[in-house]
N, CA, C and O of each residue as an XYZ file, in Angstrom:
448
protein
N     -11.089   -114.473      3.964
C     -11.289   -114.467      5.536
C      -9.803   -113.958      6.037
O      -8.828   -114.525      5.544
N      -9.638   -113.109      6.816
C      -9.276   -112.434      7.410
C      -8.257   -112.601      8.306
O      -8.798   -112.538      9.410
N      -6.636   -112.848      8.501
C      -6.036   -113.222      9.136
C      -5.552   -112.985     10.393
O      -6.326   -112.099     10.756
N      -4.763   -113.177     11.354
C      -4.586   -113.225     12.511
C      -2.764   -112.779     12.546
O      -2.153   -112.111     13.381
N      -2.384   -113.303     11.572
C      -0.730   -113.317     11.778
C      -0.299   -111.852     11.669
O      -1.188   -111.163     11.167
N       0.549   -111.336     11.918
C       0.656   -109.798     11.970
C       1.709   -109.705     11.457
O       2.434   -108.770     11.798
N       2.169   -110.678     10.425
C       3.505   -111.104      9.708
C       2.238   -111.276      8.193
O       2.871   -111.814      7.285
N       1.222   -111.077      7.876
C       0.640   -111.491      6.290
C      -0.087   -110.040      5.908
O      -0.098   -109.203      6.810
N      -0.334   -109.895      5.388
C      -0.901   -108.680      4.985
C      -2.227   -108.857      4.677
O      -2.660   -109.759      3.959
N      -2.773   -108.136      5.130
C      -3.812   -108.428      4.622
C      -4.695   -107.335      2.701
O      -4.797   -106.161      2.346
N      -5.187   -109.125      1.935
C      -5.282   -108.951      0.689
C      -6.642   -107.959      0.416
O      -7.315   -108.348      1.371
N      -7.362   -107.092     -0.153
C      -8.471   -106.737     -0.360
C      -8.339   -105.893     -1.745
O      -7.291   -105.641     -2.339
N      -9.836   -105.469     -2.160
C      -9.949   -105.518     -3.460
C     -11.464   -103.938     -3.492
O     -12.561   -103.672     -3.000
N     -10.203   -103.254     -4.641
C     -11.116   -102.463     -4.628
C     -11.795   -101.593     -5.727
O     -10.912   -101.142     -6.457
N     -13.085   -101.173     -6.132
C     -13.191   -101.525     -8.174
C     -12.372    -99.512     -8.388
O     -12.128    -98.470     -7.780
N     -12.292   -100.277     -9.869
C     -11.713    -98.783    -10.291
C     -12.448    -98.248    -10.236
O     -13.318    -98.993     -9.785
N     -13.367    -96.150    -10.569
C     -14.272    -95.884    -10.096
C     -14.046    -95.926    -12.151
O     -15.049    -95.256    -12.396
N     -13.721    -96.098    -12.919
C     -13.628    -96.429    -13.863
C     -14.962    -97.322    -14.397
O     -15.884    -96.896    -15.091
N     -14.871    -98.036    -14.118
C     -15.688    -99.493    -13.615
C     -14.612   -100.336    -14.768
O     -14.847   -100.616    -15.944
N     -13.420   -100.597    -13.980
C     -12.797   -101.583    -14.613
C     -12.941   -102.810    -13.348
O     -13.412   -102.384    -12.294
N     -12.534   -104.428    -13.390
C     -12.648   -105.374    -12.946
C     -11.880   -104.781    -10.893
O     -10.763   -104.366    -11.200
N     -11.961   -104.662     -9.777
C     -11.395   -104.395     -8.788
C      -9.940   -104.864     -9.224
O      -9.704   -105.504    -10.249
N      -8.857   -104.382     -8.145
C      -7.476   -104.553     -8.706
C      -6.738   -104.829     -6.682
O      -7.145   -104.272     -5.663
N      -6.192   -105.331     -6.755
C      -6.259   -105.474     -4.829
C      -5.466   -103.834     -4.794
O      -4.972   -103.006     -5.558
N      -5.718   -104.036     -3.511
C      -5.779   -102.178     -3.132
C      -4.037   -102.138     -2.690
O      -3.326   -103.069     -2.309
N      -3.751   -100.921     -2.874
C      -2.546   -100.449     -2.719
C      -1.319   -100.557     -4.028
O      -0.106   -100.567     -4.239
N      -2.936   -100.640     -4.817
C      -1.817   -100.993     -6.591
C      -2.931   -100.195     -8.023
O      -3.863   -100.855     -8.483
N      -2.662    -98.929     -8.485
C      -3.719    -98.705     -9.280
C      -3.579    -99.731     -9.878
O      -2.682   -100.523     -9.589
N      -4.338    -99.910    -10.729
C      -5.027   -100.764    -11.892
C      -4.391   -100.420    -13.403
O      -3.834    -99.337    -13.583
N      -4.472   -101.110    -14.153
C      -3.404   -101.163    -15.503
C      -3.796    -99.613    -16.308
O      -2.808    -99.000    -16.715
N      -4.864    -99.107    -16.499
C      -5.831    -98.854    -17.758
C      -5.698    -97.477    -16.117
O      -6.255    -96.439    -16.475
N      -5.319    -97.387    -15.110
C      -4.728    -95.793    -14.287
C      -3.403    -95.408    -14.073
O      -2.933    -94.471    -13.428
N      -2.690    -96.628    -14.973
C      -1.349    -96.409    -14.374
C      -1.101    -95.768    -16.233
O      -0.460    -94.781    -16.594
N      -1.839    -96.719    -17.043
C      -0.997    -96.190    -19.074
C      -1.860    -94.336    -18.794
O      -1.324    -93.432    -19.435
N      -2.782    -94.039    -18.111
C      -3.333    -92.612    -17.944
C      -2.158    -91.733    -17.325
O      -1.583    -90.778    -17.847
N      -1.953    -92.311    -16.067
C      -1.161    -92.188    -15.094
C       0.903    -91.282    -16.016
O       1.490    -90.243    -15.714
N       1.209    -92.228    -16.932
C       2.212    -92.248    -16.850
C       2.172    -91.673    -18.219
O       3.239    -91.928    -18.777
N       1.265    -90.912    -19.082
C       1.512    -90.473    -20.198
C       0.680    -89.571    -19.557
O       0.321    -88.910    -20.532
N      -0.220    -88.775    -18.019
C       0.165    -87.611    -17.978
C       0.859    -86.877    -17.349
O       0.890    -85.652    -17.467
N       1.785    -87.842    -16.271
C       2.542    -87.204    -15.706
C       4.018    -87.312    -16.931
O       5.074    -86.798    -16.563
N       3.981    -87.700    -17.722
C       4.877    -87.258    -18.859
C       4.572    -85.976    -19.274
O       5.048    -84.894    -18.930
N       3.618    -86.292    -20.147
C       3.336    -84.778    -21.085
C       3.457    -83.674    -19.616
O       4.029    -82.699    -20.104
N       3.294    -83.454    -18.608
C       3.349    -82.336    -17.184
C       4.523    -81.863    -17.733
O       4.642    -80.830    -18.391
N       5.757    -82.990    -17.317
C       7.072    -83.130    -17.049
C       7.930    -82.494    -18.463
O       8.693    -81.536    -18.341
N       7.642    -83.281    -20.007
C       8.287    -82.389    -20.712
C       7.225    -80.852    -22.329
O       7.358    -80.243    -23.391
N       6.324    -81.160    -21.158
C       5.589    -79.646    -22.141
C       5.251    -80.626    -23.433
O       5.474    -80.209    -24.570
N       4.916    -81.434    -23.297
C       4.154    -81.756    -25.121
C       2.957    -83.639    -24.819
O       3.054    -84.587    -24.039
N       2.386    -83.418    -25.492
C       1.319    -84.090    -25.049
C       1.774    -85.582    -25.795
O       1.837    -85.423    -27.014
N       2.089    -86.916    -25.391
C       2.228    -87.953    -25.541
C       1.143    -88.587    -26.585
O      -0.062    -88.356    -26.486
N       1.988    -89.807    -28.077
C       1.204    -90.163    -29.083
C       0.535    -91.095    -28.697
O      -0.638    -90.876    -28.999
N       0.700    -92.409    -27.978
C       0.167    -93.631    -27.235
C       1.301    -94.326    -25.975
O       2.502    -94.087    -25.848
N       0.516    -95.148    -25.235
C       1.738    -96.022    -23.962
C       1.835    -97.183    -25.571
O       0.759    -97.446    -26.106
N       2.853    -97.643    -26.055
C       2.482    -98.379    -26.546
C       3.090   -100.080    -25.475
O       3.110   -101.260    -25.825
N       3.510    -99.383    -24.097
C       3.906   -100.716    -23.877
C       3.781   -100.167    -22.139
O       4.217    -99.166    -21.570
N       2.999   -101.310    -21.678
C       3.096   -101.260    -19.885
C       2.995   -102.857    -19.075
O       2.212   -103.805    -19.026
N       4.260   -102.472    -18.528
C       4.640   -104.557    -17.263
C       3.840   -103.953    -16.339
O       3.359   -102.837    -16.144
N       3.843   -104.814    -15.932
C       3.879   -104.961    -14.038
C       5.118   -104.915    -13.643
O       6.089   -105.081    -14.380
N       5.153   -104.651    -12.267
C       7.088   -104.435    -11.806
C       6.594   -104.339    -10.307
O       5.794   -103.550     -9.805
N       7.512   -105.674     -9.581
C       6.865   -106.066     -8.132
C       6.595   -104.562     -7.883
O       5.388   -104.320     -7.896
N       7.586   -103.206     -7.603
C       7.324   -102.455     -6.486
C       6.079   -101.022     -7.829
O       5.476    -99.968     -7.626
N       6.314   -101.890     -9.000
C       4.992   -100.635     -9.509
C       4.455   -101.084    -10.866
O       4.234   -102.234    -11.244
N       4.328   -100.177    -11.379
C       4.371   -100.167    -13.776
C       5.930    -99.755    -14.060
O       6.746    -99.045    -13.472
N       5.943   -100.722    -15.512
C       6.802    -99.274    -16.268
C       6.371    -99.438    -17.449
O       6.305   -100.521    -18.031
N       6.089    -98.503    -17.828
C       5.355    -97.737    -19.136
C       6.523    -97.565    -19.978
O       7.637    -97.246    -19.562
N       6.069    -97.892    -21.715
C       6.907    -96.391    -23.031
C       5.704    -96.015    -23.689
O       4.823    -96.747    -24.140
N       5.781    -94.824    -23.683
C       5.174    -93.380    -23.460
C       5.702    -93.016    -25.495
O       6.738    -92.354    -25.560
N       5.502    -93.138    -25.952
C       5.611    -92.404    -27.655
C       5.316    -90.883    -27.338
O       4.387    -90.451    -26.654
N       6.497    -90.025    -28.104
C       5.702    -88.848    -27.753
C       6.983    -88.311    -28.677
O       8.132    -88.663    -28.944
N       5.778    -86.912    -29.090
C       6.420    -86.219    -30.818
C       7.212    -85.121    -29.897
O       6.788    -84.279    -29.106
N       8.820    -85.547    -30.412
C      10.186    -84.386    -30.453
C      10.314    -82.991    -31.128
O      10.673    -81.851    -30.834
N       9.716    -83.852    -32.437
C       9.978    -82.790    -33.537
C       8.908    -82.627    -34.595
O       8.184    -83.595    -34.829
N       8.776    -81.741    -35.113
C       6.709    -81.301    -35.281
C       7.727    -81.065    -36.736
O       8.574    -80.183    -36.596
N       7.702    -81.926    -38.386
C       7.989    -82.055    -39.287
C       7.369    -81.915    -40.310
O       6.314    -82.487    -40.032
N       7.231    -81.382    -41.791
C       5.883    -81.551    -43.159
C       6.876    -82.124    -44.012
O       7.843    -81.379    -44.170
N       6.934    -83.217    -44.611
C       5.635    -83.993    -44.175
C       5.690    -84.396    -43.117
O       6.732    -84.377    -42.462
N       4.237    -85.003    -42.561
C       4.093    -85.341    -41.447
C       5.247    -87.201    -41.113
O       5.619    -87.801    -40.105
N       5.407    -87.461    -42.888
C       5.935    -88.977    -41.755
C       7.220    -88.605    -42.028
O       8.018    -89.322    -42.632
N       7.523    -87.186    -41.482
C       8.849    -87.364    -41.326
C       9.223    -86.630    -39.887
O      10.367    -86.310    -39.566
N       7.963    -86.414    -39.036
C       8.021    -86.026    -37.727
C       9.116    -86.858    -36.735
O       9.283    -88.078    -36.747
N       9.755    -85.967    -35.951
C      10.956    -87.290    -35.227
C       9.273    -87.644    -34.354
O       8.182    -87.208    -34.724
N       9.484    -88.358    -33.397
C       9.104    -89.295    -31.867
C      10.138    -89.527    -31.486
O      11.214    -89.481    -32.082
N       9.799    -89.915    -30.010
C      10.928    -90.667    -29.326
C       9.945    -91.540    -28.314
O       9.052    -91.041    -27.628
N      10.253    -92.778    -28.356
C      10.368    -93.397    -26.988
C      10.828    -93.705    -25.814
O      11.742    -94.530    -25.785
N      10.133    -92.912    -24.034
C      10.653    -93.591    -22.971
C      10.263    -94.156    -22.751
O       9.656    -95.058    -23.329
N      10.413    -93.913    -21.852
C      10.346    -95.321    -20.065
C      10.377    -94.465    -19.254
O      11.244    -93.696    -18.840
N       8.537    -94.793    -18.878
C       8.306    -94.384    -17.427
C       8.268    -95.452    -16.804
O       7.787    -96.555    -17.066
N       9.274    -94.698    -15.237
C       8.668    -95.362    -13.996
C       7.937    -95.504    -12.848
O       8.501    -94.929    -11.917
N       6.770    -96.109    -12.490
C       5.751    -95.901    -11.150
C       5.728    -96.450    -10.140
O       6.280    -97.547    -10.237
N       5.357    -96.244     -9.176
C       5.432    -96.950     -8.151
C       3.946    -97.141     -8.243
O       3.155    -96.718     -9.086
N       3.653    -98.279     -6.598
C       2.445    -98.925     -6.815
C       1.234    -98.583     -7.168
O       0.248    -99.119     -7.674
N       1.726    -96.995     -6.563
C      -0.215    -95.740     -6.105
C       0.079    -94.949     -7.972
O      -0.449    -93.871     -8.243
N       0.914    -95.668     -8.971
C       1.213    -94.293     -9.492
C       1.527    -93.227    -10.053
O       1.382    -92.571    -11.085
N       2.043    -93.246     -8.988
C       3.607    -91.320     -9.064
C       5.118    -91.791    -10.165
O       5.903    -92.532    -10.756
N       4.692    -90.874     -9.824
C       5.615    -90.907    -11.830
C       6.778    -91.313    -10.375
O       6.326    -91.232     -9.233
N       8.519    -91.811    -10.658
C       9.459    -92.659    -10.380
C      10.023    -91.424    -11.102
O      10.008    -90.235    -10.783
N      10.505    -92.039    -12.125
C      11.637    -91.354    -13.062
C      10.896    -92.063    -14.496
O       9.949    -92.817    -14.721
N      11.620    -91.555    -15.050
C      11.854    -91.749    -16.665
C      13.525    -91.693    -18.121
O      14.521    -90.983    -17.983
N      13.308    -92.491    -19.108
C      14.579    -91.959    -19.464
C      13.426    -92.373    -20.941
O      12.315    -92.901    -20.985
N      14.464    -91.764    -22.132
C      13.955    -91.535    -23.793
C      14.609    -92.729    -24.166
O      15.826    -92.625    -24.314
N      14.161    -93.707    -24.332
C      15.176    -94.964    -25.060
C      15.164    -95.248    -26.741
O      15.386    -96.296    -27.347
N      14.850    -94.028    -27.198
C      14.964    -94.237    -28.668
C      13.681    -92.896    -28.923
O      12.642    -92.415    -28.472
N      15.221    -92.739    -30.540
C      14.449    -91.796    -31.724
C      13.548    -92.647    -32.551
O      13.740    -93.857    -32.669
N      12.451    -91.940    -33.191
C      13.010    -92.786    -34.895
C      11.399    -91.069    -35.287
O      10.581    -90.348    -34.717
N      12.311    -91.591    -37.364
C      11.219    -90.629    -37.795
C       9.668    -91.505    -37.806
O       9.295    -92.650    -37.551
N       9.211    -90.553    -38.143
C       6.974    -91.849    -37.510
C       7.268    -92.013    -39.219
O       8.205    -92.767    -38.956
N       7.288    -91.963    -40.842
C       7.707    -92.806    -40.994
C       7.846    -93.866    -41.276
O       7.027    -94.456    -41.981
N       9.029    -94.470    -40.763
C      10.163    -95.291    -40.225
C       9.507    -97.057    -39.798
O       8.973    -97.310    -38.718
N       9.669    -97.863    -40.676
C       8.954    -98.927    -39.983
C      10.150    -99.245    -38.607
O      11.309    -98.877    -38.799
N       9.809    -99.899    -37.320
C      10.489   -101.221    -36.660
C      12.062   -101.258    -37.297
O      12.171   -100.187    -37.895
N      12.743   -101.666    -37.369
C      13.644   -102.310    -37.902
C      14.903   -102.312    -36.907
O      16.064   -101.902    -36.918
N      13.983   -103.041    -35.983
C      15.528   -104.145    -35.206
C      15.765   -102.492    -34.170
O      16.969   -102.241    -34.130
N      15.204   -101.783    -33.658
C      15.961   -100.587    -33.183
C      17.582   -100.752    -33.756
O      18.419    -99.887    -33.498
């Protein structure tokens, strides 16, 4: 059903090309946001992210936590990693990022 009221935005859905369920148009899917956060941060930092450890929808887009190797060490359990908080708009474009945590790969997360 389409609204004729100009103050009520129309909500349409479009399928994700990867075959994910339809999402409201204007907002990328969670999978697209995850891939976009990792790829755009990699481009800015010049390194390949290890993982996206968190993804949260926000009113104006997405917020993702991306794990990145900052300093390779031997043995690998001594490698320094960092968690970056990435903010994306509704279309999945990076708006900003910040490093929120640094840690050694071999260390358990104990109360940050």
